[in-house]
C-alpha positions as CSV (number, residue, x, y, z in Angstrom):
1,M,60.6,49.6,-59.6
2,D,58.2,49.8,-56.6
3,I,59.9,50.1,-53.2
4,L,58.2,49.5,-49.9
5,R,59.4,51.9,-47.2
6,I,59.4,50.9,-43.5
7,T,60.2,53.4,-40.7
8,S,59.0,51.5,-37.6
9,T,60.8,48.7,-35.8
10,Q,57.4,47.4,-34.7
11,N,56.4,46.7,-38.3
12,P,55.3,43.0,-38.7
13,R,57.7,42.6,-41.6
14,I,60.6,43.6,-39.4
15,K,59.5,41.3,-36.6
16,H,59.3,38.4,-39.0
17,L,62.7,39.1,-40.4
18,M,64.2,39.1,-36.9
19,A,62.4,35.8,-36.1
20,L,64.0,34.2,-39.2
21,Q,67.4,35.4,-38.0
22,Q,66.9,33.9,-34.5
23,K,64.9,30.7,-35.0
24,A,66.2,27.7,-36.9
25,Q,62.9,26.0,-36.6
26,L,61.1,28.9,-38.4
27,R,63.8,28.9,-41.1
28,R,63.2,25.2,-41.7
29,S,59.4,25.5,-41.6
30,E,59.2,28.4,-44.0
31,Q,62.2,27.4,-46.1
32,L,63.6,30.9,-45.9
33,I,66.9,32.3,-44.6
34,V,68.4,35.7,-44.0
35,V,71.6,36.8,-45.8
36,E,73.3,39.9,-44.5
37,G,76.2,41.8,-46.2
38,A,76.9,42.9,-49.8
39,R,79.6,40.3,-50.5
40,E,77.6,37.4,-49.0
41,L,74.5,38.4,-50.9
42,Q,76.3,38.8,-54.2
43,H,77.9,35.3,-53.8
44,C,74.4,34.0,-53.1
45,I,73.0,35.7,-56.2
46,N,75.9,34.5,-58.3
47,A,75.3,30.9,-57.2
48,G,71.7,31.1,-58.4
49,F,69.8,31.2,-55.1
50,K,66.4,32.8,-55.3
51,V,66.2,36.1,-53.5
52,E,62.7,37.0,-52.4
53,T,63.2,40.3,-50.6
54,V,66.1,42.8,-50.4
55,I,66.1,45.0,-47.3
56,Y,68.5,48.0,-47.4
57,C,69.2,51.3,-45.8
58,P,69.9,54.1,-48.4
59,A,72.0,56.0,-45.8
60,L,74.4,53.0,-45.6
61,F,74.1,51.2,-49.0
62,S,73.5,52.1,-52.6
63,I,71.2,49.5,-54.1
64,G,72.7,50.1,-57.5
65,N,75.8,48.3,-56.3
66,L,73.9,45.0,-56.1
67,N,73.1,42.9,-59.1
68,V,69.7,41.6,-58.2
69,A,66.5,41.3,-60.2
70,K,62.9,40.2,-59.6
71,A,63.1,40.6,-55.8
72,E,60.9,42.7,-53.6
73,M,62.7,45.9,-52.5
74,V,62.3,47.2,-49.0
75,E,63.9,50.5,-47.9
76,V,64.4,51.1,-44.1
77,T,65.6,53.9,-42.0
78,P,69.0,53.8,-40.2
79,Q,67.1,53.2,-36.9
80,V,65.2,50.2,-38.3
81,Y,68.4,48.8,-39.9
82,D,70.3,49.1,-36.6
83,K,67.5,47.0,-35.0
84,I,67.7,44.2,-37.6
85,A,71.4,44.1,-38.2
86,Y,72.8,40.8,-37.0
87,R,76.4,42.0,-37.2
88,G,78.2,44.5,-35.0
89,S,79.3,46.3,-38.1
90,T,77.1,46.2,-41.2
91,E,77.0,47.3,-44.8
92,G,73.3,48.3,-44.8
93,V,71.8,45.4,-46.9
94,M,70.3,42.0,-46.3
95,A,67.9,39.7,-48.0
96,I,65.4,36.9,-47.4
97,V,66.4,34.0,-49.6
98,Q,65.2,30.5,-50.4
99,P,67.8,28.0,-49.2
100,R,68.9,24.8,-50.9
101,Q,69.0,21.5,-49.1
102,L,71.5,19.4,-51.0
103,A,71.8,15.6,-50.8
104,L,74.9,13.5,-51.3
105,S,73.6,12.5,-54.7
106,D,73.6,16.2,-55.7
107,I,77.4,16.4,-55.3
108,S,79.2,16.6,-58.7
109,L,82.3,14.6,-58.0
110,G,84.2,15.2,-61.2
111,D,87.4,13.3,-62.0
112,N,89.4,13.8,-58.8
113,P,87.2,15.0,-55.9
114,L,88.6,16.6,-52.8
115,I,86.0,16.6,-50.0
116,V,86.0,17.8,-46.4
117,V,83.9,15.9,-43.9
118,L,83.0,17.4,-40.5
119,E,81.6,15.1,-37.8
120,G,79.7,16.7,-34.9
121,V,81.3,20.1,-35.3
122,E,78.9,22.4,-33.5
123,K,80.2,26.0,-33.7
124,P,78.9,27.9,-36.7
125,G,82.0,30.0,-36.8
126,N,84.2,26.9,-37.2
127,I,82.0,25.5,-40.0
128,G,82.0,28.9,-41.7
129,A,85.8,29.1,-41.5
130,V,86.1,25.6,-43.0
131,L,83.9,26.6,-45.9
132,R,86.2,29.6,-46.6
133,S,89.2,27.3,-46.7
134,A,87.3,24.8,-48.9
135,D,86.4,27.6,-51.3
136,A,90.1,28.8,-51.4
137,A,91.3,25.2,-52.1
138,H,88.5,24.7,-54.7
139,A,87.3,21.6,-52.8
140,T,84.5,19.6,-54.3
141,S,82.2,19.7,-51.3
142,V,81.9,20.0,-47.5
143,I,79.8,17.3,-45.9
144,V,78.6,18.0,-42.3
145,C,77.8,14.7,-40.6
146,D,75.3,14.5,-37.7
147,P,75.0,18.3,-37.7
148,L,74.5,20.1,-34.4
149,T,73.8,23.5,-36.0
150,D,71.7,24.9,-38.9
151,L,73.8,25.2,-42.0
152,Y,72.1,28.6,-42.7
153,N,72.7,30.0,-39.2
154,P,73.4,33.7,-39.6
155,N,76.7,33.3,-37.8
156,L,77.8,30.5,-40.2
157,I,76.9,32.6,-43.2
158,R,78.8,35.5,-41.8
159,S,81.9,33.6,-40.9
160,S,82.0,31.9,-44.3
161,I,81.8,35.3,-46.0
162,G,79.4,33.7,-48.4
163,A,81.3,30.4,-49.0
164,I,78.2,28.5,-47.9
165,F,76.9,29.6,-51.3
166,T,80.0,28.8,-53.3
167,V,80.9,25.4,-52.0
168,P,78.3,22.6,-52.1
169,C,77.5,21.8,-48.5
170,V,75.5,18.7,-47.5
171,A,74.2,17.5,-44.1
172,C,73.8,13.8,-43.5
173,T,74.5,11.0,-41.1
174,S,78.0,9.5,-40.7
175,D,76.8,6.1,-41.9
176,E,75.4,7.7,-45.0
177,C,78.6,9.6,-45.7
178,I,80.8,6.6,-45.2
179,S,78.7,4.5,-47.6
180,F,78.8,7.4,-50.2
181,L,82.6,7.7,-50.0
182,K,83.2,4.0,-50.2
183,D,80.8,3.5,-53.1
184,N,82.7,6.2,-55.0
185,N,86.1,4.9,-54.2
186,I,87.2,8.0,-52.3
187,S,90.0,7.5,-49.8
188,I,89.0,8.4,-46.3
189,L,91.7,10.2,-44.3
190,T,90.8,10.7,-40.7
191,A,92.6,13.3,-38.6
192,Q,93.4,11.8,-35.3
193,L,96.3,11.5,-32.8
194,Q,96.2,7.7,-32.3
195,D,97.8,5.3,-34.8
196,S,98.4,8.0,-37.3
197,E,101.1,9.2,-39.7
198,P,102.2,12.8,-40.5
199,Y,99.8,14.3,-43.0
200,Y,102.6,15.1,-45.4
201,D,103.6,11.4,-45.7
202,T,100.1,10.5,-46.8
203,P,99.1,10.5,-50.6
204,M,96.3,12.9,-51.3
205,R,96.6,13.1,-55.1
206,G,93.6,10.8,-55.8
207,A,90.0,11.1,-54.8
208,T,90.2,12.1,-51.1
209,A,88.0,12.9,-48.2
210,I,89.6,14.7,-45.2
211,V,87.6,13.8,-42.1
212,M,87.7,16.1,-39.1
213,G,86.1,15.8,-35.7
214,T,85.7,18.1,-32.7
215,E,88.7,19.3,-30.7
216,A,87.1,18.0,-27.5
217,T,86.2,14.4,-28.5
218,G,87.7,13.8,-31.9
219,L,86.1,11.3,-34.3
220,T,83.8,8.4,-33.4
221,N,84.9,4.8,-33.9
222,A,82.8,4.5,-37.0
223,W,85.1,6.9,-38.9
224,R,88.3,5.4,-37.4
225,E,87.3,2.0,-38.6
226,A,86.2,3.2,-42.0
227,A,89.4,5.1,-42.7
228,T,91.8,4.4,-45.5
229,A,94.6,6.1,-43.4
230,H,94.9,8.0,-40.2
231,I,96.8,11.3,-40.4
232,R,98.0,13.9,-37.9
233,I,99.6,17.3,-37.8
234,P,102.8,17.0,-35.8
235,M,102.6,19.4,-32.8
236,Q,105.9,21.0,-31.7
237,G,104.6,22.8,-28.6
238,Q,102.8,21.6,-25.4
239,L,99.3,21.5,-26.8
240,D,98.0,18.5,-28.7
241,S,95.5,20.1,-31.1
242,L,94.7,23.1,-33.3
243,N,91.3,24.7,-33.9
244,V,89.4,22.4,-36.4
245,S,89.2,25.1,-39.0
246,V,93.0,25.8,-38.9
247,S,93.7,22.0,-39.1
248,T,91.4,21.6,-42.0
249,A,93.1,24.4,-43.9
250,I,96.5,22.9,-43.4
251,L,95.3,19.5,-44.6
252,L,93.4,20.9,-47.6
253,F,96.4,22.8,-48.9
254,E,98.6,19.8,-48.5
255,A,96.3,18.1,-50.9
256,V,96.5,21.1,-53.2
257,R,100.3,21.1,-53.0
258,Q,100.5,17.4,-53.8
259,R,98.1,17.6,-56.7
260,Q,99.9,20.7,-58.2
261,S,103.4,19.3,-57.8
262,N,102.3,15.7,-58.7
263,I,104.4,14.2,-55.9
């Protein structure tokens, strides 16, 4: 296996890699993303994404620990890797990968789908955390409506710990998503404070979409009007909301509980 070795932080390949990390427009135009970390990269490989280049530092990572084939291999020094590492702490391996842009029609709904919908959620860390919960609950898909961030933002990949590769994730408009859910007879449960019932009193055994908005502004009227039911998490303290990723996890695992206990 031929290995390219790079020792300078000024190498054009290193500068291009850093630009891909930092610029969403470049990622979109070149249809390339950067995946950092052994777990994240292995999830990416297992999901069948095409890895073009693996960049690793032998002092930090043994390439034999990674199951990858037909990719260009680039070995860098610790100084170079420290320059390109997006994380504060790193495992010494990253890769340039071809992303997938899924459409609503690509979602395999199965017999009893459980879908998470996020409207206008901007912070990559929140979306990544939601994807982790969706993976844990074996949700069918996460749909991000009217996205305000790149789904392959390095912070999102990092916070999802690779769940962006294990859970089908689609970006679309709210109108497109509402039509898709209604056409497939999927109940739309909107998380909101107004005119809502406690989440544990709402049936989630059938085909269900749990719709979450931002903590600051909540959901738009389009979702409130399209909803099958409005649900809330009763708050016992003085605050009126939880972080969107925490709220999503609570609601997802209520759906799991109901489906497993058949209540």
